[in-house]
Every structure is written in structure tokens, then in C-alpha cells.
VEXFI-887171 format. One record per residue (C-alpha): x, y, z. Coordinates in steps of 0.25 Angstrom, whole numbers, padded with zeros to 4 digits, always signed. Example, Ala and Ser with C-alpha at 12.3 -4.5 7.8 and 13.67 -1.06 7.14 Angstrom:
// residues 2
+0049-0018+0031/+0055-0004+0029/
This chain:
// residues 307
+0076+0005-0105/+0063-0003-0110/+0052-0007-0104/+0054-0023-0108/+0068-0020-0100/+0060-0014-0087/+0051-0027-0089/+0061-0036-0090/+0068-0031-0076/+0053-0031-0068/+0052-0045-0075/+0065-0049-0069/+0063-0043-0056/+0049-0049-0053/+0052-0064-0058/+0066-0064-0052/+0072-0070-0064/+0075-0068-0080/+0066-0081-0083/+0055-0075-0075/+0057-0062-0081/+0057-0068-0096/+0045-0077-0093/+0037-0064-0087/+0039-0055-0098/+0037-0067-0109/+0052-0067-0116/+0064-0074-0114/+0074-0074-0101/+0086-0068-0109/+0076-0059-0117/+0072-0054-0101/+0085-0055-0096/+0092-0045-0107/+0080-0034-0104/+0086-0035-0090/+0100-0033-0094/+0098-0021-0106/+0089-0014-0094/+0102-0016-0086/+0111-0011-0098/+0102+0002-0099/+0102+0005-0086/+0116+0003-0082/+0113-0006-0069/+0112-0020-0066/+0099-0022-0062/+0102-0037-0056/+0112-0044-0050/+0115-0059-0056/+0119-0065-0046/+0120-0080-0045/+0110-0081-0057/+0102-0074-0048/+0096-0059-0051/+0098-0049-0041/+0092-0036-0043/+0103-0024-0039/+0100-0010-0031/+0099-0004-0045/+0090-0014-0050/+0081-0011-0040/+0081+0002-0042/+0079+0002-0056/+0068-0009-0055/+0059+0000-0046/+0059+0011-0057/+0057+0000-0069/+0045-0006-0060/+0039+0007-0060/+0040+0009-0074/+0034-0005-0079/+0022-0002-0068/+0020+0011-0074/+0020+0005-0089/+0012-0006-0083/+0001+0005-0077/-0001+0012-0091/-0001-0001-0098/-0013-0005-0089/-0019+0009-0090/-0018+0009-0106/-0025-0005-0106/-0037+0000-0098/-0045+0009-0106/-0054+0013-0097/-0042+0016-0088/-0037+0026-0098/-0052+0031-0101/-0055+0034-0086/-0044+0036-0078/-0035+0031-0067/-0032+0032-0053/-0019+0030-0045/-0022+0027-0030/-0010+0025-0020/-0013+0021-0006/-0006+0018+0008/-0009+0002+0010/-0020+0005+0022/-0028+0013+0013/-0022+0005+0000/-0029-0009+0006/-0040-0002+0014/-0044+0010+0006/-0042+0010-0009/-0049-0003-0013/-0063+0003-0008/-0059+0016-0014/-0055+0011-0028/-0068+0000-0027/-0077+0015-0026/-0069+0021-0037/-0070+0012-0048/-0084+0010-0044/-0084+0026-0048/-0073+0025-0058/-0074+0012-0065/-0064+0016-0078/-0052+0022-0068/-0041+0014-0067/-0037+0012-0052/-0022+0011-0048/-0021+0009-0032/-0007+0007-0026/-0004+0005-0012/+0008+0012-0007/+0017+0019+0005/+0012+0031+0010/+0024+0039+0002/+0021+0030-0011/+0007+0037-0009/+0010+0051-0007/+0020+0051-0017/+0014+0045-0027/+0002+0054-0026/+0010+0066-0027/+0017+0062-0038/+0006+0058-0046/+0007+0042-0046/-0005+0042-0039/-0019+0050-0040/-0022+0047-0024/-0017+0041-0012/-0021+0037+0000/-0013+0038+0012/-0012+0039+0029/-0009+0053+0032/-0003+0060+0037/+0004+0065+0023/+0010+0077+0019/+0013+0080+0004/+0009+0094-0003/+0007+0089-0015/-0004+0078-0011/-0020+0082-0007/-0023+0075+0006/-0038+0071+0009/-0041+0064+0021/-0049+0051+0021/-0051+0046+0036/-0043+0043+0050/-0044+0029+0054/-0036+0022+0066/-0027+0010+0066/-0032-0003+0070/-0024-0013+0078/-0024-0025+0071/-0024-0041+0079/-0024-0054+0074/-0037-0062+0078/-0036-0068+0091/-0026-0059+0095/-0026-0054+0111/-0030-0041+0108/-0042-0043+0099/-0050-0045+0111/-0049-0029+0114/-0058-0019+0106/-0045-0009+0105/-0031-0012+0107/-0022+0000+0113/-0005+0001+0110/-0002-0006+0122/-0011-0018+0118/-0001-0021+0108/+0012-0021+0118/+0020-0033+0113/+0013-0037+0102/+0018-0041+0089/+0015-0029+0081/+0014-0028+0066/+0019-0014+0061/+0017-0008+0046/+0027-0002+0039/+0037+0008+0047/+0033+0019+0035/+0018+0017+0039/+0013+0029+0046/+0005+0019+0055/+0018+0012+0059/+0024+0025+0063/+0009+0029+0071/+0009+0015+0079/+0024+0014+0082/+0023+0030+0088/+0010+0025+0097/+0016+0012+0102/+0029+0019+0104/+0022+0033+0112/+0015+0021+0121/+0028+0013+0122/+0019-0001+0118/+0031-0011+0112/+0026-0020+0103/+0032-0032+0094/+0037-0024+0080/+0044-0036+0073/+0033-0036+0063/+0030-0027+0052/+0021-0026+0039/+0021-0017+0027/+0006-0013+0028/-0006-0015+0036/-0010-0025+0026/+0001-0033+0030/+0000-0030+0044/-0014-0036+0045/-0011-0047+0039/+0000-0050+0048/-0009-0048+0060/-0020-0057+0053/-0010-0068+0053/-0006-0066+0069/+0007-0059+0070/+0003-0048+0076/-0005-0037+0079/-0004-0022+0072/-0010-0008+0070/-0014-0005+0055/-0025+0003+0047/-0039+0000+0049/-0041+0001+0034/-0033-0013+0033/-0036-0019+0047/-0051-0020+0043/-0049-0027+0031/-0043-0038+0039/-0054-0038+0048/-0056-0054+0047/-0041-0057+0052/-0038-0047+0061/-0044-0041+0075/-0043-0025+0071/-0044-0017+0085/-0045-0001+0090/-0031+0003+0093/-0027+0014+0102/-0022+0023+0102/-0028+0026+0089/-0019+0028+0078/-0026+0036+0067/-0023+0036+0052/-0027+0046+0043/-0029+0042+0028/-0028+0052+0018/-0031+0052+0001/-0020+0060-0006/-0020+0066-0019/-0012+0077-0027/-0016+0090-0024/-0023+0099-0033/-0038+0095-0041/-0039+0080-0039/-0046+0073-0052/-0059+0064-0054/-0051+0052-0048/-0044+0057-0038/-0055+0064-0033/-0065+0053-0034/-0056+0042-0028/-0052+0052-0015/-0068+0054-0013/-0069+0037-0015/-0059+0035-0005/-0064+0044+0006/-0079+0037+0004/-0070+0021+0006/-0063+0026+0017/-0076+0031+0024/-0082+0018+0022/-0070+0010+0027/-0068+0020+0039/-0083+0019+0041/-0081+0004+0043/-0070+0006+0052/-0078+0013+0060/-0090+0003+0062/-0080-0008+0065/-0072-0001+0076/-0085+0003+0081/-0090-0011+0082/-0076-0015+0087/-0079-0005+0100/-0092-0009+0102/-0088-0024+0106/-0088-0027+0120/
């Protein structure tokens, strides 16, 4: 199997046509088609079904493409490193974070980090909890940022902060006049839930179930960020991570929610002695989180003080 064959497959999947793949790879259409055919022959499976002039990926093809994409992504990453002499001389750090921390904490931490280490290459991914845990455990990432609890004997866990989830409402919503929202206030409200695999979703559903408060649950968002966008559009209300909510403060009404849903954030690394980069990133993540939580406390205090 040749790299060019895999590149032809990826280009075909990305563009949807052999002509588009050929244009992307700067070759003729027949050459691009031939590379994909050679790949199928060598693997002994049909990656595509040809139906009425259209290419439809087979189940086997989807499984193969997932591996091909990972291989090519690793090659692309290696090329980027070799082109960046500073990164080779200075090193690199790979960071994985769950969405709330990836969008709310990582950018500020990286800004602090590159201020200290301007020659270090930083690679940051926003992934799910399981991908953070597994990725750090096997060494794909050097450091991870997650919501606790987390149970993995391979990882060391360092707490960052405990914060309470907040209720977000469209500007002008009837409940926005309240200083705080209790679960019963949201009875029969159109509620935007987050990913069913998220810890926050489980805890919120459990809370409303125990209090026997029924919400309108036809809407679901894959992340807190998307949920906030949907609330800002006036579609419904939600309960989300405050790190994300306050980034949307100009377009959302953000209120305290009771009973409190407390979220514990942490840094995870492989057990054993750290290195200067992961040690430094961990300290800077703690500093950035402390700064964020201080701002959150000030905002919450000001909201409580309003008449």
C-alpha cells in the first residue's frame, strides 16, 4: 500500500468525485481513479460501490478510511514538525480537552504557555472524555483536561477547580427577570439537552427526574457551545458549563441555578515523573483557571447584589 494511494482515497472521500480528487491532487482523473482501484485490489475489498454513476462507500470502506485518515494525519503532523525547525529544537506538547475546557480554558493557557516557551509547538484537540482518558494513557497526548470523576490507574489527576453549572436563557425570556432559576421554574420549558454521554447531561436529567419536573426535551446539542448558540437564537433554555456560558454573555441571560450542579475540573497526565513542558503547562492551567473562577465569582456576586 502506497501513501499516494491513500491520499487518492482521502481526496475522493473529501471531494466526492474522481474529478474533484484529481484536481485536489494535481493529477489526471484517470490517474486518481487508478490509484483508488489499486488500493482496493491490494486490500482485497471494495471501498466503494459504483451505483448509477455515483460512488457510495461500503461499510468495509468506511472502516478502512478511518485508519487511512489517521495514518495520513500522522504523516501530515510529522511533515509539519520537520518543516518547523524551532519545534524540533524546542520540543512539542500535545493537549486534549473536553469541549467546555477546550474552549473555555485551553486558549488562555496556551497564550500563557507560548509566552514562556515561544519555540515550543502546541497541538490542541477538543475531544470527548473517553478520548482524553485513552489518549493520555497511551501517550497520544501529554496532558488532558477533563471533568471529574475519572478512574484510570495509569493517570495522575490534579484538581483545578469546582464550579456550578448555570442556566442560560434567551435575552428577554420571562425568567430572565429572576436573579436565580430553580428546577421547578423550567417546568414545560423547551430545554436544550447536551450529549447523552456527557456527565453534565446525566446529572441534570437525574436532578429533574428526582424532583419530578417535566421539560420539553425534543432538542439536543452535541456540545455546550452549540447549546449556547441555540439558546441565543431563542430556541430554548439550557444548563451549561459557566466557562462557556460567560463567553456568550452579550447574547444570553445567565442565571444561577439551584439546586447546584457542581462540576469538578482536573488536569490528567500519565503517572510518573513529568517533564518541563507538561509541568509548566499544568501550572499555567491552574493559574488560568484561578483567573477564570475569580472573574466568575465577581460576576455572580454582582448579580446577587442587584435589587
